PAZAPA-4460 file (N, C-alpha, C; in steps of 0.05 Angstrom, whole numbers, plus 32768, in hexadecimal, padded with zeros to 4 digits):
% residues 169
    n_x    n_y    n_z   ca_x   ca_y   ca_z    c_x    c_y    c_z   seq   type   mol
   7F8A   8123   7F21   7F9A   8117   7F36   7FB3   8109   7F2C     1      X     A
   7FB5   8108   7F11   7FCB   80FB   7F05   7FE3   810E   7F02     2      X     A
   7FF7   8104   7EF5   800F   8113   7EEF   8016   8110   7ED2     3      X     A
   8024   8124   7EC7   802C   8123   7EAB   8047   8130   7EA8     4      X     A
   8059   8124   7E99   8073   8130   7E93   8079   812C   7E75     5      X     A
   8081   8141   7E68   8088   8140   7E4B   80A6   8141   7E49     6      X     A
   80B0   8137   7E32   80CD   8138   7E2D   80DC   8124   7E3E     7      X     A
   80CF   810E   7E46   80DC   80F9   7E56   80E8   80E5   7E43     8      X     A
   8101   80DE   7E49   810E   80C8   7E3A   8107   80AE   7E47     9      X     A
   80FA   809C   7E37   80F3   8082   7E41   8106   806D   7E35    10      X     A
   8110   805C   7E47   8121   8046   7E3E   8110   802C   7E43    11      X     A
   8103   8023   7E2E   80F0   800D   7E30   80FC   7FF4   7E22    12      X     A
   80EF   7FDE   7E26   80F8   7FC5   7E19   80F8   7FC8   7DFB    13      X     A
   80E6   7FD8   7DEF   80E4   7FDC   7DD2   80F9   7FEF   7DC7    14      X     A
   8105   7FFF   7DD9   8119   8013   7DD0   8116   802C   7DE0    15      X     A
   8128   803F   7DD9   8129   8059   7DE7   811B   806E   7DD6    16      X     A
   810D   8080   7DE4   8100   8096   7DD5   80F7   80AB   7DE9    17      X     A
   80F1   80C3   7DDE   80E6   80D9   7DEE   80C8   80D7   7DEC    18      X     A
   80BB   80DE   7E03   809E   80DD   7E03   8092   80EB   7E1B    19      X     A
   8079   80E4   7E20   806A   80EF   7E36   8064   80D9   7E4A    20      X     A
   8069   80DF   7E64   8064   80CC   7E79   804B   80D6   7E89    21      X     A
   8038   80C4   7E8D   8020   80CA   7E9B   801C   80B7   7EB3    22      X     A
   8013   80C2   7EC9   800B   80B2   7EE0   7FED   80B6   7EE4    23      X     A
   7FDE   80A1   7EDE   7FC1   80A1   7EE2   7FBB   8088   7EF2    24      X     A
   7FBB   808B   7F0C   7FB8   8074   7F1E   7FA3   8061   7F14    25      X     A
   7FA9   8047   7F11   7FC1   8039   7F19   7FD5   8034   7F03    26      X     A
   7FD5   8045   7EEE   7FE6   803F   7ED6   7FFB   8055   7ED2    27      X     A
   8013   804C   7ECC   8029   805E   7EC3   802A   8059   7EA4    28      X     A
   8027   806F   7E95   8024   806D   7E78   803A   807D   7E6B    29      X     A
   8048   8071   7E58   805C   807F   7E48   8053   8080   7E2B    30      X     A
   8053   8098   7E1F   804B   809B   7E03   8061   80A9   7DF4    31      X     A
   806C   809B   7DE1   8080   80A6   7DD0   8081   8094   7DB7    32      X     A
   8098   8092   7DAA   809B   8080   7D93   8096   8063   7D9C    33      X     A
   809E   805E   7DB5   8097   8045   7DC2   8084   804B   7DD9    34      X     A
   8073   8039   7DDF   805E   803D   7DF3   805F   8028   7E08    35      X     A
   8057   802F   7E20   8055   801B   7E35   8040   8023   7E4A    36      X     A
   8033   800F   7E55   8020   8013   7E6B   8029   8000   7E81    37      X     A
   802D   800B   7E98   8038   7FFC   7EAF   8025   7FFE   7EC6    38      X     A
   801F   7FE8   7ED3   800E   7FE8   7EEB   8013   7FCF   7EFB    39      X     A
   8008   7FCE   7F12   800A   7FB6   7F23   8027   7FAF   7F29    40      X     A
   802E   7F96   7F22   8049   7F8B   7F29   805F   7F9C   7F1D    41      X     A
   805A   7FA8   7F06   806F   7FB8   7EF8   8077   7FD0   7F09    42      X     A
   8065   7FD9   7F1B   806B   7FF0   7F2B   8072   7FE9   7F48    43      X     A
   8072   7FCF   7F4E   8077   7FC6   7F69   8091   7FCF   7F74    44      X     A
   80A7   7FCD   7F65   80C1   7FD4   7F6F   80CC   7FED   7F61    45      X     A
   80BB   7FFF   7F5A   80C4   8018   7F4D   80D7   8027   7F5F    46      X     A
   80EB   8034   7F53   80FF   8042   7F64   810A   8059   7F54    47      X     A
   811A   8069   7F61   8128   8080   7F55   8145   807A   7F55    48      X     A
   8152   807F   7F3E   816F   807E   7F3B   8178   8097   7F2E    49      X     A
   8184   80A9   7F3D   818C   80C3   7F33   8173   80D3   7F2B    50      X     A
   8170   80DA   7F12   8158   80E8   7F08   8145   80D5   7EF9    51      X     A
   814A   80BB   7EFB   813A   80A8   7EED   8126   809A   7EFF    52      X     A
   810E   8096   7EF4   80FA   8085   7F00   80FE   8069   7EF4    53      X     A
   8103   8055   7F05   810A   803B   7EFB   80F6   8026   7F04    54      X     A
   80EC   8016   7EF1   80DA   8000   7EF7   80E9   7FE6   7EFB    55      X     A
   80DC   7FD2   7F07   80EB   7FBA   7F0E   80F3   7FAA   7EF6    56      X     A
   80E8   7FAF   7EDE   80F1   7FA0   7EC6   8108   7FAE   7EB7    57      X     A
   8112   7FC4   7EC3   8128   7FD3   7EB7   8120   7FEB   7EA7    58      X     A
   8106   7FED   7EA1   80FC   8005   7E93   8102   801D   7EA4    59      X     A
   810C   8033   7E96   8113   804B   7EA5   810A   8063   7E96    60      X     A
   8104   8078   7EA5   80FB   8091   7E9A   810C   80A7   7EA5    61      X     A
   811A   80B6   7E93   812B   80CC   7E9B   811A   80E4   7EA0    62      X     A
   811B   80EE   7EB9   810A   8105   7EC1   811B   811D   7EC6    63      X     A
   810F   8134   7EC8   811C   814D   7ED0   8126   8149   7EED    64      X     A
   813C   8157   7EF5   8146   8154   7F10   8130   8159   7F25    65      X     A
   812E   8146   7F38   811B   8148   7F4E   80FF   813D   7F47    66      X     A
   80F9   8139   7F2E   80DF   8130   7F26   80DA   8112   7F2C    67      X     A
   80EF   8102   7F29   80EB   80E5   7F2D   80E2   80DF   7F4A    68      X     A
   80ED   80EE   7F5D   80E4   80EA   7F79   80C7   80F1   7F7D    69      X     A
   80BE   8106   7F70   80A2   810E   7F72   808F   80F9   7F65    70      X     A
   8098   80EF   7F4F   8088   80DA   7F41   8087   80C1   7F52    71      X     A
   809E   80B9   7F5D   809E   80A1   7F6E   808B   80A4   7F85    72      X     A
   808B   80BC   7F92   8079   80C1   7FA9   805C   80BF   7F9F    73      X     A
   8055   80CB   7F89   803A   80CA   7F7E   8031   80AE   7F78    74      X     A
   8043   809D   7F6D   803C   8082   7F65   8038   8071   7F7E    75      X     A
   804A   8074   7F92   8049   8064   7FAA   8033   806D   7FBD    76      X     A
   802A   8086   7FBA   8015   8091   7FCC   7FFE   809D   7FBC    77      X     A
   7FEF   808C   7FAF   7FD9   8096   7F9E   7FC4   80A4   7FAF    78      X     A
   7FB6   80B7   7FA4   7FA1   80C5   7FB4   7F8A   80B2   7FBA    79      X     A
   7F7F   80B5   7FD2   7F69   80A4   7FDA   7F4F   80B0   7FD0    80      X     A
   7F39   80A3   7FD7   7F1F   80AB   7FCE   7F18   80C7   7FD8    81      X     A
   7F1E   80CD   7FF1   7F17   80E8   7FFC   7F27   80FE   7FEF    82      X     A
   7F40   80F8   7FE8   7F51   810B   7FDA   7F45   8111   7FBE    83      X     A
   7F3C   80FD   7FB1   7F30   8100   7F96   7F16   8110   7F97    84      X     A
   7F08   810E   7FAE   7EEF   811C   7FB1   7EF3   8139   7FBC    85      X     A
   7F0C   813F   7FC3   7F12   815A   7FCC   7F0C   815F   7FE9    86      X     A
   7F0B   814A   7FF9   7F05   814D   8016   7F1E   8154   8025    87      X     A
   7F1D   816B   8033   7F34   8175   8042   7F2B   8179   805F    88      X     A
   7F3F   8175   8072   7F38   817A   808E   7F2E   8197   8092    89      X     A
   7F1E   819B   80A5   7F13   81B5   80AD   7EFE   81BF   8099    90      X     A
   7EF5   81AF   8086   7EE0   81B8   8074   7EC5   81B2   8082    91      X     A
   7EB1   81C1   807A   7E96   81BC   8083   7E89   81A8   806E    92      X     A
   7E85   8190   8078   7E7B   817A   8066   7E60   8171   8070    93      X     A
   7E4D   8170   805F   7E32   8166   8065   7E2C   814D   8055    94      X     A
   7E21   8139   8062   7E1B   8120   8054   7DFD   811B   8058    95      X     A
   7DEE   8117   8043   7DD2   8112   8044   7DCB   80FA   8032    96      X     A
   7DBB   80E7   803D   7DB1   80D1   802D   7DC6   80BC   8027    97      X     A
   7DDC   80BB   8034   7DF0   80A6   8030   7DF2   8093   8047    98      X     A
   7DF2   807A   8041   7DF4   8066   8056   7E0C   8053   8052    99      X     A
   7E1F   805C   8043   7E37   804C   803E   7E4A   804F   8056   100      X     A
   7E49   803B   8068   7E58   803D   8081   7E77   803F   807C   101      X     A
   7E81   8031   8068   7E9D   8032   8062   7EA5   804E   805A   102      X     A
   7E96   805B   8048   7E9C   8076   8040   7E99   8089   8058   103      X     A
   7E84   8086   8067   7E7F   8098   807E   7E96   8096   8093   104      X     A
   7E9F   807E   8098   7EB6   807A   80AA   7ECF   8087   809F   105      X     A
   7ED4   8083   8085   7EEC   808F   8078   7EEA   80AE   807A   106      X     A
   7ED3   80B9   8074   7ECE   80D6   8075   7ED2   80E0   8092   107      X     A
   7EC7   80D2   80A6   7ECA   80DB   80C2   7EE6   80DB   80CB   108      X     A
   7EF7   80CA   80BE   7F14   80CA   80C5   7F22   80E3   80BD   109      X     A
   7F17   80F2   80AA   7F24   810A   80A0   7F15   8123   80AA   110      X     A
   7EFB   8123   80A9   7EEB   813A   80B1   7ECF   812F   80BB   111      X     A
   7EC6   8139   80D1   7EAC   8130   80DB   7E95   813E   80CD   112      X     A
   7E84   812F   80BF   7E6E   813B   80B2   7E5C   8149   80C6   113      X     A
   7E4F   815F   80BE   7E3F   816F   80D0   7E24   8174   80C3   114      X     A
   7E11   817E   80D4   7DF8   8188   80C9   7DFB   81A6   80C7   115      X     A
   7DFB   81B1   80B0   7DFF   81CD   80AC   7DED   81D7   8095   116      X     A
   7DE7   81F0   8095   7DD7   81FB   807F   7DE3   8214   8073   117      X     A
   7DFD   8219   807A   7E0B   822F   806D   7E29   822A   806D   118      X     A
   7E37   8236   805B   7E54   8233   8058   7E5C   8216   8055   119      X     A
   7E4D   8206   8046   7E53   81EA   8042   7E69   81E9   802C   120      X     A
   7E7E   81DA   8032   7E94   81D7   801F   7E8E   81BF   800C   121      X     A
   7E85   81A9   8018   7E7E   8191   8008   7E64   8186   8012   122      X     A
   7E53   817F   7FFF   7E3A   8172   8005   7E39   8158   7FF6   123      X     A
   7E36   8142   8004   7E32   8128   7FF8   7E15   8121   7FFB   124      X     A
   7E07   811E   7FE4   7DEB   8118   7FE4   7DE6   80FD   7FD7   125      X     A
   7DDC   80EA   7FE6   7DD5   80D0   7FDC   7DB9   80D1   7FD0   126      X     A
   7DB6   80C7   7FB7   7D9C   80C8   7FAA   7D94   80AC   7FA1   127      X     A
   7D7A   80A6   7FA4   7D70   808C   7F9A   7D5A   8090   7F85   128      X     A
   7D4E   80A8   7F85   7D3A   80AE   7F71   7D3A   80CC   7F6B   129      X     A
   7D2B   80D4   7F57   7D2C   80F0   7F4F   7D21   8103   7F64   130      X     A
   7D10   80F9   7F75   7D05   810A   7F8B   7D1B   8113   7F9E   131      X     A
   7D30   8103   7FA1   7D46   810A   7FB3   7D54   8124   7FAA   132      X     A
   7D51   812B   7F91   7D5E   8144   7F87   7D4F   815D   7F8F   133      X     A
   7D36   8159   7F98   7D26   8170   7FA0   7D33   8181   7FB6   134      X     A
   7D42   8174   7FC8   7D4F   8182   7FDE   7D67   8193   7FD5   135      X     A
   7D70   818F   7FBD   7D88   819E   7FB4   7D82   81BC   7FB3   136      X     A
   7D6A   81C4   7FAB   7D64   81E0   7FA9   7D69   81EF   7FC4   137      X     A
   7D61   81E3   7FDA   7D66   81EF   7FF4   7D83   81ED   7FFC   138      X     A
   7D91   81D8   7FF5   7DAC   81D3   7FFD   7DC0   81E5   7FEF   139      X     A
   7DBB   81EB   7FD6   7DCE   81FB   7FC6   7DD3   8216   7FD3   140      X     A
   7DBF   8222   7FDF   7DC3   823C   7FEC   7DD6   823B   8004   141      X     A
   7DDA   8223   800F   7DEC   8220   8026   7E09   821B   801F   142      X     A
   7E0E   8219   8005   7E2A   8214   7FFD   7E3B   822C   8001   143      X     A
   7E54   8228   800A   7E67   823E   800C   7E70   8247   7FF0   144      X     A
   7E81   825B   7FEF   7E89   8266   7FD5   7E97   8252   7FC3   145      X     A
   7EA4   823E   7FCE   7EB2   822A   7FBE   7EA5   820E   7FC3   146      X     A
   7E8C   820E   7FCC   7E7F   81F6   7FD4   7E7A   81E4   7FBC   147      X     A
   7E78   81CA   7FC1   7E73   81B6   7FAC   7E5F   81A1   7FB5   148      X     A
   7E51   8196   7FA2   7E3E   8181   7FA8   7E46   8168   7F99   149      X     A
   7E47   8152   7FA8   7E4B   8137   7F9C   7E31   8128   7F9E   150      X     A
   7E27   8120   7F87   7E0F   810F   7F86   7E19   80F2   7F86   151      X     A
   7E0E   80E2   7F99   7E16   80C6   7F9C   7DFE   80B5   7F95   152      X     A
   7E02   80A3   7F82   7DEC   8092   7F79   7DF7   8076   7F72   153      X     A
   7DE6   8062   7F75   7DED   8047   7F6C   7DF2   8047   7F4E   154      X     A
   7E06   8038   7F45   7E0B   8036   7F29   7E08   8019   7F20   155      X     A
   7E07   8015   7F06   7E07   7FFA   7EFB   7DEB   7FEF   7EF7   156      X     A
   7DE9   7FD6   7EF0   7DD0   7FC9   7EEB   7DBF   7FC9   7F05   157      X     A
   7DA6   7FCF   7F02   7D94   7FD0   7F19   7D94   7FEA   7F28   158      X     A
   7DA4   7FFD   7F1F   7DA5   8017   7F2C   7D8A   8025   7F28   159      X     A
   7D7F   8031   7F3D   7D64   803E   7F3A   7D64   8056   7F28   160      X     A
   7D7B   8064   7F26   7D7D   807B   7F14   7D93   8077   7EFF   161      X     A
   7D8E   8080   7EE7   7DA2   807F   7ED2   7DB3   8098   7ED3   162      X     A
   7DCB   8096   7EC9   7DDD   80AE   7EC9   7DD1   80C5   7EBB   163      X     A
   7DC2   80C0   7EA6   7DB6   80D6   7E97   7DA0   80E4   7EA8   164      X     A
   7D92   80D5   7EB9   7D7E   80E2   7ECA   7D8C   80F3   7EE0   165      X     A
   7DA2   80EA   7EEA   7DB1   80F9   7EFE   7DBC   8112   7EF2   166      X     A
   7DC7   8111   7EDB   7DD2   8129   7ECE   7DBC   813D   7EC7   167      X     A
   7DA5   8133   7EBF   7D8F   8145   7EB8   7D84   8153   7ED1   168      X     A
   7D85   8145   7EE8   7D7A   8151   7F00   7D8B   8168   7F09   169      X     A
***
């Protein structure tokens, strides 16, 4: 979901050099003889001047013609959670075992989840224990040709399943 540009001239506080510019939300990263990582306030008043992407501290990156506008748009409009998960309107989306009201409301704003058993584009399966994976065998057959499964589980201390258990299932 990020962006990358090579051969960018960076004009940084430490000096000028050629390098690679990366956008990995929420960080803008420059790697060359001089390096910089910019986020938060540093990106608040980002703008385009000609072919340059300009930060509020005066740091500027010389881009190919037309690229600075694309980068500005990407920085000011980062992808949301549903974009990162690949949820698109008109997809057949099935949700099982999830009770996260915030996520379900967000999902319903883009596509209404349905009960389906074939041509499923995206399946979100909430799991709390290894037995929840037993239903996957029946569900996999209902996936469409480019269908995907997202396994959703609690993370962190106190989580009922470890990442290694989920990956092994």
